[in-house]
C-alpha positions as CSV (number, residue, x, y, z in Angstrom):
1,X,4.4,6.2,-16.1
2,X,5.3,3.4,-13.8
3,X,7.6,0.8,-15.3
4,X,7.3,-2.9,-14.4
5,X,10.1,-5.3,-13.5
6,X,8.1,-7.8,-15.6
7,X,8.3,-10.4,-12.9
8,X,7.7,-10.8,-9.2
9,X,10.2,-10.7,-6.4
10,X,12.4,-13.8,-6.6
11,X,14.3,-14.6,-3.4
12,X,14.4,-13.9,0.3
13,X,17.3,-11.4,0.1
14,X,17.6,-9.5,3.4
15,X,15.7,-11.9,5.7
16,X,18.1,-11.8,8.6
17,X,20.4,-9.3,6.9
18,X,19.1,-6.5,9.0
19,X,19.9,-8.4,12.2
20,X,23.4,-9.0,10.9
21,X,23.9,-5.3,10.2
22,X,23.7,-4.5,13.9
23,X,22.9,-1.0,15.3
24,X,22.4,1.8,12.9
25,X,25.2,4.2,12.5
26,X,24.5,7.6,10.9
27,X,26.1,9.1,7.9
28,X,26.1,12.6,6.4
29,X,22.9,13.7,4.6
30,X,22.9,14.9,1.0
31,X,20.7,17.2,-1.0
32,X,18.5,15.6,-3.4
33,X,13.5,18.2,-4.4
34,X,9.8,19.3,-5.1
35,X,7.3,20.2,-7.7
36,X,4.3,21.8,-5.9
37,X,0.9,20.7,-7.0
38,X,2.0,17.8,-9.2
39,X,-0.5,15.0,-9.0
40,X,0.4,11.5,-8.0
41,X,1.9,10.2,-11.2
42,X,4.2,7.2,-11.3
43,X,6.0,5.3,-8.6
44,X,8.8,2.9,-9.4
45,X,8.3,-0.7,-8.5
46,X,10.5,-2.2,-5.8
47,X,13.2,-4.7,-6.4
48,X,13.5,-5.6,-2.7
49,X,13.1,-9.0,-1.3
50,X,11.8,-9.4,2.3
51,X,11.0,-7.8,5.6
52,X,14.1,-7.1,7.6
53,X,14.6,-8.3,11.1
54,X,15.2,-6.2,14.2
55,X,18.6,-4.7,14.9
56,X,18.1,-5.5,18.6
57,X,15.3,-7.0,20.7
58,X,12.1,-4.9,20.6
59,X,9.5,-4.7,23.3
60,X,6.5,-6.9,22.3
61,X,3.1,-5.3,22.1
62,X,-0.2,-7.2,22.1
63,X,0.1,-10.6,20.5
64,X,-2.5,-12.9,19.0
65,X,-2.5,-16.6,19.5
66,X,-4.3,-17.0,16.2
67,X,-1.6,-14.9,14.3
68,X,1.2,-16.8,16.0
69,X,-0.4,-20.2,15.3
70,X,-1.0,-19.3,11.6
71,X,2.6,-18.3,11.1
72,X,3.9,-21.4,12.8
73,X,2.6,-23.4,9.9
74,X,5.0,-24.5,7.1
75,X,5.7,-21.9,4.5
76,X,6.1,-22.4,0.8
77,X,9.5,-22.1,-0.8
78,X,8.2,-22.1,-4.3
79,X,5.5,-19.4,-4.2
80,X,7.1,-16.9,-6.4
81,X,6.6,-16.5,-10.2
82,X,9.6,-17.7,-12.2
83,X,8.2,-17.4,-15.7
84,X,5.8,-14.9,-17.0
85,X,5.6,-15.8,-20.7
86,X,3.6,-13.7,-23.1
87,X,0.7,-11.7,-21.6
88,X,-2.0,-13.8,-23.3
89,X,-0.5,-17.1,-22.3
90,X,-2.4,-16.9,-19.0
91,X,-4.1,-14.1,-17.0
92,X,-7.2,-13.8,-14.9
93,X,-9.2,-11.9,-12.3
94,X,-11.7,-12.6,-9.5
95,X,-15.3,-11.3,-9.5
96,X,-14.6,-9.7,-6.1
97,X,-11.4,-7.8,-5.2
98,X,-12.1,-8.8,-1.6
99,X,-14.5,-11.3,0.0
100,X,-15.2,-12.8,3.4
101,X,-14.1,-16.4,3.8
102,X,-16.9,-18.6,2.4
103,X,-18.5,-16.0,0.2
104,X,-19.1,-17.0,-3.4
105,X,-16.0,-16.2,-5.5
106,X,-15.4,-16.8,-9.1
107,X,-12.1,-16.8,-11.0
108,X,-12.1,-15.8,-14.6
109,X,-9.0,-17.1,-16.6
110,X,-8.0,-16.8,-20.2
111,X,-5.1,-18.9,-21.5
112,X,-3.7,-20.1,-24.8
113,X,-2.6,-23.3,-23.0
114,X,-4.8,-26.4,-23.0
115,X,-4.9,-26.4,-19.2
116,X,-3.8,-24.6,-16.0
117,X,-3.8,-24.9,-12.2
118,X,-4.5,-22.4,-9.5
119,X,-2.5,-22.1,-6.2
120,X,-3.7,-19.9,-3.4
121,X,-0.9,-18.5,-1.2
122,X,-1.6,-16.6,1.9
123,X,1.1,-13.9,2.6
124,X,2.6,-13.8,6.1
125,X,5.8,-14.5,8.0
126,X,5.9,-18.3,8.0
127,X,9.5,-18.5,9.3
128,X,10.7,-16.3,6.6
129,X,9.1,-18.0,3.6
130,X,6.6,-15.2,3.4
131,X,3.7,-17.3,2.0
132,X,1.8,-20.5,2.8
133,X,0.1,-22.7,0.3
134,X,-3.5,-22.9,1.4
135,X,-5.1,-24.6,-1.5
136,X,-4.3,-25.9,-5.0
137,X,-6.7,-26.9,-7.8
138,X,-6.6,-29.9,-10.0
139,X,-5.8,-29.3,-13.7
140,X,-8.5,-27.1,-15.3
141,X,-9.2,-27.0,-19.0
142,X,-8.0,-23.8,-20.6
143,X,-9.5,-21.6,-23.2
144,X,-8.9,-18.3,-24.8
145,X,-11.5,-15.7,-23.7
146,X,-12.8,-12.9,-25.9
147,X,-11.0,-9.6,-26.4
148,X,-12.0,-6.9,-23.9
149,X,-14.4,-4.1,-24.7
150,X,-13.6,-0.4,-24.3
151,X,-16.8,1.4,-23.3
152,X,-17.5,4.9,-24.4
153,X,-17.5,7.7,-23.4
154,X,-15.6,6.9,-20.2
155,X,-13.1,4.6,-22.1
156,X,-13.6,1.9,-19.5
157,X,-12.0,-1.5,-20.2
158,X,-14.1,-4.6,-19.2
159,X,-13.0,-8.1,-20.0
160,X,-16.5,-9.7,-19.5
161,X,-15.0,-13.2,-19.5
162,X,-16.9,-16.3,-18.4
163,X,-16.0,-17.8,-15.0
164,X,-13.5,-20.6,-15.2
165,X,-14.0,-22.0,-11.7
166,X,-15.5,-21.2,-8.3
167,X,-13.3,-20.9,-5.2
168,X,-14.4,-22.4,-1.9
169,X,-12.7,-20.2,0.7
170,X,-14.6,-21.4,3.8
171,X,-11.5,-22.9,5.4
172,X,-9.1,-20.1,4.3
173,X,-8.0,-17.8,7.0
174,X,-8.5,-14.0,6.6
175,X,-5.6,-12.2,5.0
176,X,-3.8,-11.1,1.8
177,X,-3.6,-13.7,-0.9
178,X,-1.8,-14.3,-4.1
179,X,-3.6,-16.7,-6.5
180,X,-0.9,-18.0,-8.9
181,X,-2.1,-19.2,-12.3
182,X,0.2,-21.9,-13.8
183,X,-0.4,-22.7,-17.4
184,X,0.7,-26.2,-18.5
185,X,3.2,-24.5,-20.9
186,X,5.0,-23.0,-17.8
187,X,3.6,-19.4,-18.0
188,X,2.5,-17.8,-14.7
189,X,0.5,-14.8,-13.5
190,X,-0.8,-13.5,-10.2
191,X,-4.3,-12.6,-9.2
192,X,-4.4,-10.7,-5.8
193,X,-7.2,-11.3,-3.4
194,X,-8.1,-10.0,0.1
195,X,-10.1,-12.2,2.4
196,X,-11.4,-9.5,4.6
197,X,-12.4,-9.5,8.2
198,X,-16.0,-8.8,9.3
199,X,-14.8,-6.6,12.2
200,X,-11.5,-5.5,13.7
201,X,-12.4,-4.9,17.3
202,X,-9.2,-5.1,19.4
203,X,-7.1,-5.7,16.3
204,X,-4.8,-3.8,13.9
205,X,-6.6,-3.3,10.6
206,X,-4.6,-3.6,7.4
207,X,-6.3,-1.5,4.8
208,X,-5.2,-2.5,1.3
209,X,-5.3,0.2,-1.5
210,X,-7.2,-1.7,-4.1
211,X,-8.7,1.4,-5.7
212,X,-5.1,2.7,-6.3
213,X,-4.1,-0.7,-7.8
214,X,-6.9,-0.4,-10.3
215,X,-6.3,3.3,-11.1
216,X,-2.8,2.5,-12.5
217,X,-3.8,-0.7,-14.2
218,X,-3.2,-0.4,-18.0
219,X,-4.6,-3.9,-18.9
220,X,-6.7,-3.6,-22.1
221,X,-5.3,-0.2,-23.0
222,X,-6.6,2.4,-20.5
223,X,-6.0,3.5,-16.9
224,X,-6.9,6.6,-15.1
225,X,-3.5,8.0,-16.4
226,X,-3.4,7.1,-20.0
227,X,-5.4,5.8,-23.0
228,X,-4.6,3.4,-25.8
229,X,-2.3,6.0,-27.4
230,X,-0.5,6.6,-24.2
231,X,-1.8,10.2,-23.7
232,X,-3.4,11.7,-20.6
233,X,-6.2,13.1,-22.7
234,X,-7.3,9.7,-23.8
235,X,-7.3,8.2,-20.3
236,X,-10.2,6.4,-18.8
237,X,-12.6,8.3,-16.5
238,X,-13.8,5.1,-15.0
239,X,-11.8,1.8,-14.5
240,X,-13.2,-1.6,-13.7
241,X,-12.1,-4.5,-11.6
242,X,-13.6,-6.7,-14.4
243,X,-10.2,-7.3,-15.9
244,X,-6.8,-8.7,-15.0
245,X,-3.9,-6.5,-13.8
246,X,-1.1,-5.8,-16.3
247,X,2.4,-7.3,-16.1
248,X,2.8,-10.0,-13.5
249,X,-0.7,-9.2,-12.1
250,X,0.0,-7.9,-8.5
251,X,2.7,-5.3,-8.8
252,X,1.1,-2.7,-6.5
253,X,0.6,-5.3,-3.7
254,X,4.1,-6.7,-4.1
255,X,5.8,-3.3,-4.1
256,X,3.9,-1.3,-1.6
257,X,2.1,-3.7,0.7
258,X,3.5,-7.2,1.0
259,X,6.5,-6.4,3.2
260,X,4.3,-4.7,5.8
261,X,2.0,-7.7,6.0
262,X,5.0,-10.0,6.5
263,X,6.3,-7.8,9.3
264,X,3.0,-7.4,11.1
265,X,2.4,-11.2,11.0
266,X,6.0,-11.8,12.2
267,X,5.3,-9.6,15.3
268,X,2.3,-11.8,16.1
269,X,-0.1,-8.8,16.3
270,X,-3.8,-9.4,16.3
271,X,-4.6,-8.5,12.7
272,X,-7.7,-7.8,10.6
273,X,-7.8,-7.3,6.8
274,X,-9.9,-5.1,4.6
275,X,-9.6,-2.7,1.6
276,X,-10.3,1.0,1.2
277,X,-13.4,0.2,-0.9
278,X,-14.7,-2.1,1.8
279,X,-14.3,0.7,4.4
280,X,-16.4,2.9,2.1
281,X,-19.0,0.2,1.7
282,X,-19.2,-0.9,5.4
283,X,-17.3,1.4,7.8
284,X,-18.4,-0.8,10.7
285,X,-15.2,-2.8,10.2
286,X,-13.4,0.1,11.9
287,X,-15.3,-0.1,15.1
288,X,-13.0,-0.9,18.0
289,X,-9.9,-1.3,15.9
290,X,-6.7,-0.4,17.8
291,X,-5.1,0.9,14.6
292,X,-5.6,1.3,10.9
293,X,-2.7,0.9,8.5
294,X,-2.7,2.7,5.2
295,X,0.1,1.3,3.1
296,X,2.8,2.5,0.7
297,X,0.7,3.9,-2.2
298,X,-2.9,4.6,-1.1
299,X,-3.8,7.5,-3.3
300,X,-7.5,7.0,-4.2
301,X,-10.1,7.4,-1.5
302,X,-13.8,8.1,-1.5
303,X,-15.0,11.0,0.7
304,X,-17.0,8.4,2.7
305,X,-13.9,6.3,3.4
306,X,-12.0,9.4,4.5
307,X,-14.9,10.5,6.8
308,X,-15.0,7.0,8.3
309,X,-11.3,6.8,9.0
310,X,-11.3,10.3,10.5
311,X,-14.2,9.3,12.7
312,X,-12.3,6.2,13.8
313,X,-9.3,8.4,14.7
314,X,-11.6,10.6,16.7
315,X,-12.9,7.6,18.6
316,X,-9.4,6.5,19.6
317,X,-8.2,4.3,16.7
318,X,-4.5,5.0,15.9
319,X,-3.7,5.7,12.2
320,X,-0.5,4.9,10.4
321,X,0.2,6.3,6.9
322,X,3.1,4.2,5.7
323,X,3.6,5.9,2.3
324,X,3.1,9.2,0.6
325,X,0.5,10.7,-1.8
326,X,-2.2,9.2,0.5
327,X,-5.8,10.3,0.1
328,X,-4.9,12.6,-2.8
329,X,-7.7,11.7,-5.2
330,X,-11.4,11.9,-4.4
331,X,-13.1,9.0,-6.1
332,X,-16.6,7.5,-6.4
333,X,-17.3,3.7,-6.7
334,X,-20.1,2.2,-8.7
335,X,-21.4,-1.3,-9.5
336,X,-21.1,-2.5,-5.9
337,X,-17.5,-1.4,-5.8
338,X,-16.4,-2.9,-9.1
339,X,-15.9,0.4,-10.8
340,X,-13.6,3.3,-9.7
341,X,-14.6,6.8,-11.0
342,X,-12.2,9.8,-11.1
343,X,-12.6,12.5,-13.7
344,X,-9.6,14.5,-12.3
345,X,-9.0,17.7,-14.3
346,X,-12.2,17.0,-16.3
347,X,-14.3,17.2,-13.1
348,X,-16.8,19.5,-14.7
349,X,-17.9,16.6,-16.9
350,X,-18.5,14.4,-13.8
351,X,-22.3,14.1,-13.3
352,X,-21.7,14.7,-9.6
353,X,-20.5,18.2,-10.4
354,X,-24.1,19.4,-11.0
355,X,-25.6,17.1,-8.3
356,X,-23.3,17.1,-5.2
357,X,-20.1,19.0,-5.6
358,X,-18.6,17.5,-2.5
359,X,-18.6,14.2,-4.4
360,X,-17.0,15.6,-7.6
361,X,-14.1,13.3,-8.5
362,X,-11.0,15.3,-8.5
363,X,-8.1,16.1,-6.1
364,X,-9.2,16.5,-2.5
365,X,-7.4,19.7,-2.2
366,X,-9.0,21.2,-5.4
367,X,-12.4,22.8,-5.9
368,X,-15.3,22.7,-6.1
369,X,-15.1,21.2,-2.5
370,X,-11.5,21.6,-1.5
371,X,-10.5,19.5,1.6
372,X,-6.7,18.9,1.7
373,X,-5.7,15.5,3.1
374,X,-3.4,17.1,5.7
375,X,-6.2,17.7,8.2
376,X,-6.2,13.9,8.6
377,X,-2.7,12.8,7.7
378,X,-0.8,15.7,9.1
379,X,1.3,16.0,5.9
380,X,0.5,17.3,2.4
381,X,1.5,15.6,-0.8
382,X,3.9,17.9,-2.7
383,X,5.7,16.4,-5.7
384,X,7.1,13.7,-8.0
385,X,9.7,12.5,-8.8
386,X,12.5,12.7,-6.3
387,X,15.2,10.6,-4.8
388,X,16.9,11.8,-1.6
389,X,18.3,10.7,1.7
390,X,16.0,10.4,4.7
391,X,17.4,12.6,7.4
392,X,16.6,12.1,11.1
393,X,15.5,15.2,13.0
394,X,14.3,14.0,16.4
395,X,16.5,10.9,17.2
396,X,15.3,10.7,20.8
397,X,11.6,10.1,19.8
398,X,10.1,6.9,21.1
399,X,9.5,5.7,17.5
400,X,13.3,5.6,16.9
401,X,14.0,3.7,20.1
402,X,16.6,1.0,19.5
403,X,17.8,2.3,16.1
404,X,20.9,4.1,17.5
405,X,20.3,7.1,15.2
406,X,21.6,10.6,15.9
407,X,20.4,13.9,14.7
408,X,21.4,14.4,11.0
409,X,21.9,10.7,10.3
410,X,20.7,9.8,6.9
411,X,19.6,6.8,4.8
412,X,20.3,7.1,1.1
413,X,17.4,6.9,-1.4
414,X,14.7,6.3,1.3
415,X,12.8,9.4,0.2
416,X,11.1,8.9,-3.1
417,X,9.6,8.6,-5.6
418,X,6.8,10.8,-4.3
419,X,6.8,12.6,-1.0
420,X,4.8,14.6,1.6
421,X,5.7,17.3,4.0
422,X,4.2,19.3,6.9
423,X,2.9,22.4,5.2
424,X,2.1,25.3,7.7
425,X,-0.2,27.0,5.2
426,X,-2.4,23.9,4.9
427,X,-4.8,22.5,7.5
428,X,-2.5,20.8,10.0
429,X,-3.3,19.2,13.4
430,X,-1.4,20.7,16.3
431,X,0.7,19.9,18.2
432,X,2.6,18.0,15.6
433,X,6.2,16.6,15.7
434,X,8.4,16.5,12.7
435,X,10.6,13.4,13.3
436,X,12.6,13.5,10.0
437,X,13.1,16.5,7.8
438,X,14.8,15.5,4.6
439,X,16.1,18.1,2.1
440,X,15.4,17.2,-1.5
441,X,15.1,18.5,-5.0
442,X,12.2,17.7,-7.3
443,X,12.2,19.1,-10.9
444,X,14.6,21.8,-9.9
445,X,12.7,22.9,-6.8
446,X,14.2,22.6,-3.3
447,X,11.9,21.4,-0.5
448,X,11.7,18.7,2.2
449,X,10.0,15.4,3.0
450,X,8.7,15.2,6.6
451,X,7.9,12.2,8.8
452,X,5.3,13.5,11.3
453,X,3.4,12.4,14.4
454,X,0.5,13.9,16.2
455,X,-2.2,12.7,18.6
456,X,-5.9,13.5,18.3
457,X,-8.1,14.6,21.2
458,X,-9.3,11.0,21.6
459,X,-5.7,10.0,22.3
460,X,-5.2,8.3,18.9
461,X,-1.7,8.6,17.5
462,X,-1.3,9.4,13.8
463,X,2.0,8.7,12.0
464,X,2.9,9.7,8.5
465,X,6.2,8.5,6.9
466,X,6.3,11.2,4.3
467,X,7.9,8.9,1.7
468,X,6.4,6.4,-0.7
469,X,9.4,4.1,-0.2
470,X,8.8,3.4,3.5
471,X,7.3,-0.1,3.0
472,X,10.0,-0.8,0.3
473,X,12.6,0.2,2.9
474,X,11.6,-2.9,4.9
475,X,13.0,-4.9,2.0
476,X,16.1,-2.8,1.3
477,X,19.4,-4.4,0.6
478,X,18.3,-7.6,-1.2
479,X,19.1,-6.4,-4.7
480,X,16.5,-8.6,-6.3
481,X,16.4,-7.8,-10.0
482,X,19.3,-5.4,-9.4
483,X,17.2,-2.8,-7.7
484,X,16.2,-1.4,-4.3
485,X,16.6,2.2,-5.6
486,X,20.1,2.0,-4.1
487,X,18.8,1.5,-0.5
488,X,20.9,-0.9,1.6
489,X,20.4,-3.4,4.4
490,X,21.3,-0.7,7.0
491,X,18.2,1.1,5.8
492,X,16.1,-2.1,6.3
493,X,17.4,-2.3,9.9
494,X,16.3,1.3,10.6
495,X,12.9,1.2,8.9
496,X,12.1,-2.2,10.3
497,X,12.9,-1.3,13.9
498,X,11.0,2.0,13.6
499,X,8.0,0.2,12.1
500,X,8.1,-2.4,14.9
501,X,8.0,0.3,17.5
502,X,5.1,1.9,15.7
503,X,3.0,-1.2,15.3
504,X,3.6,-2.6,18.8
505,X,2.6,0.8,20.3
506,X,-0.4,1.2,18.1
507,X,-1.7,-2.3,18.9
508,X,-2.0,-1.3,22.5
509,X,-4.8,1.2,21.9
510,X,-4.8,5.1,21.9
511,X,-1.1,6.0,21.8
512,X,-1.5,9.0,24.1
513,X,-2.4,6.6,26.9
514,X,1.0,4.9,26.9
515,X,3.4,7.0,24.8
516,X,4.8,10.6,25.3
517,X,2.6,13.4,24.0
518,X,4.0,15.1,20.9
519,X,5.9,18.3,21.4
520,X,5.1,20.7,18.6
521,X,8.3,21.7,16.7
522,X,6.7,23.1,13.5
523,X,7.9,26.7,14.4
524,X,11.4,25.5,15.0
525,X,11.6,23.6,11.8
526,X,9.8,26.0,9.4
527,X,10.2,29.3,11.2
């Protein structure tokens, strides 16, 4: 399973390092693999530090005065966690994973300390600080809340704590937030929160993967992957947002999402924010969006969410899949979105199996209603784990403009820990371009990871990175906590510039209206 660093990222690292690295120079590619059919298992957390800057000036797309004004405000230099302490010293959760500014929002906190404070940090560029202090509470009396309850037969953990305070978010701008809990004894924890947009018309919509955050959450003893004894057989079949997140409290956001938010806000794009569960609940947020961004690890989707995103694509909204293993699990949400249901291999025990098999919670590609994700993403999830160089195949593609890459140039460790590839035998939109074709080995099996691009009949462009480390690559080279999977600042230059090209183009509306049409090379690559 996923391991935790046990703490949040701690310094700026490569802010500006990518600019200093200059133009990208290619190096020889190496072989690194595939295990067909392996389900999304574990993904290593990042040790990166910040969104890289451009290697050279990049053409500016649509910009938003509101985004630019927000990011001109002073950032906070002290937003990061510096001391976790023991897990029970302080931890908490909100009664909504996302809310609109001004909606009622309660924070539930348990602590062994006599008091604590709450600081609300909005994530953005802010001159490189990456967060701004929006609000801080007075000291609040602390108390130890009761032990959680594990509900049978689904082995669902619910904390059921009393609210500690209400948050008045009327004056908070939309965006991604980290609420930092600071106990008076020095211990700290995160509580992530999305202040979502009511609509995204004319804006780039950042769609956070909160269902996946919760699927992997082991707080209280169970997740959708393991139970109290650590086994798959004792895993939960339903998981609840009515509990804190394990470890520092926001690992999935920090690893797979934060750096993309920082970059998008640095570019000054007109941005909107939501979550996958919110798209399921109210798909009207997609109407008129220029683009939807699915981030680094966005594995768990409802069929309704997938249908709505596909419908948006078919209406001209560009889609970027900036990770791998996306839309792999078919889920159901209950309790107004507070519970995520996924029976996986026990799908015959899912009540939906006898009522509406298309809603049975298992893998999208599996029966009883198989619908592989590749018809939407263009790529198919293939395996875990792998670690391999990313190898450029079409260096002259507009997405690589300004990177200086040549065919065969590679970027060590950028492919991992899970990966996707274009799979001719699966439903695949055509024409499709394979931009990077990276040899790998996964559990002894040889295969490839593919970065792919296609356009829908509506003109919408669809990009899929094919690697779960794409967003992590934006932070490569910082060596926070001694990590980065071995990726370097040169990789940050390449990933950052490519992502800038993508976001600036997608912010302009249907990509086919202003970027070259894809030239199908599937036959040339796969024969």
